[in-house]
C-alpha positions as CSV (number, residue, x, y, z in Angstrom):
1,X,0.0,0.0,0.0
2,X,2.7,2.5,0.9
3,X,4.6,1.6,-2.3
4,X,1.8,2.7,-4.5
5,X,1.2,5.8,-2.4
6,X,4.8,6.9,-2.7
7,X,4.7,6.3,-6.5
8,X,1.6,8.5,-6.8
9,X,3.1,11.3,-4.7
10,X,6.3,11.0,-6.9
11,X,4.3,11.4,-10.1
12,X,2.4,14.4,-8.7
13,X,5.5,16.2,-7.6
14,X,7.1,15.6,-11.0
15,X,4.1,17.3,-12.7
16,X,4.1,20.1,-10.2
17,X,7.8,20.7,-10.9
18,X,7.2,20.6,-14.7
19,X,4.3,23.1,-14.3
20,X,6.5,25.4,-12.2
21,X,9.3,25.4,-14.7
22,X,6.9,26.1,-17.5
23,X,5.4,29.1,-15.6
24,X,8.9,30.4,-14.9
25,X,9.8,30.2,-18.6
26,X,6.6,32.0,-19.6
27,X,7.4,34.7,-17.0
28,X,10.9,35.2,-18.4
29,X,9.5,35.4,-21.9
30,X,6.9,37.9,-20.9
31,X,9.3,40.1,-19.0
32,X,11.8,40.0,-21.9
33,X,9.2,41.0,-24.4
34,X,8.0,43.8,-22.1
35,X,11.6,45.0,-21.7
36,X,12.3,44.9,-25.5
37,X,9.1,46.9,-26.3
38,X,9.6,49.4,-23.4
39,X,6.4,48.5,-21.6
40,X,7.9,47.7,-18.2
41,X,5.5,50.0,-16.2
42,X,2.2,48.3,-16.5
43,X,0.4,50.8,-14.2
44,X,1.5,53.8,-16.3
45,X,0.4,51.9,-19.4
46,X,-3.1,51.1,-18.1
47,X,-3.8,54.5,-16.4
48,X,-5.0,56.4,-19.5
49,X,-7.4,53.6,-20.4
50,X,-8.8,53.5,-16.8
51,X,-9.2,57.3,-16.6
52,X,-10.8,57.7,-20.1
53,X,-13.2,54.8,-19.8
54,X,-16.6,55.8,-18.3
55,X,-18.0,53.5,-15.6
């Protein structure tokens, strides 16, 4: 019983690790693209849209 439980936990942790690595890669790509385009200040980028949009 404990052998199958350990195997299941091992598979789960492998998928969690793969997911975390994938998210980190996406974050690095997103930040690199933002840096290359000059859009590093998201709040300043969205402020004109928030102010000009009627509620």
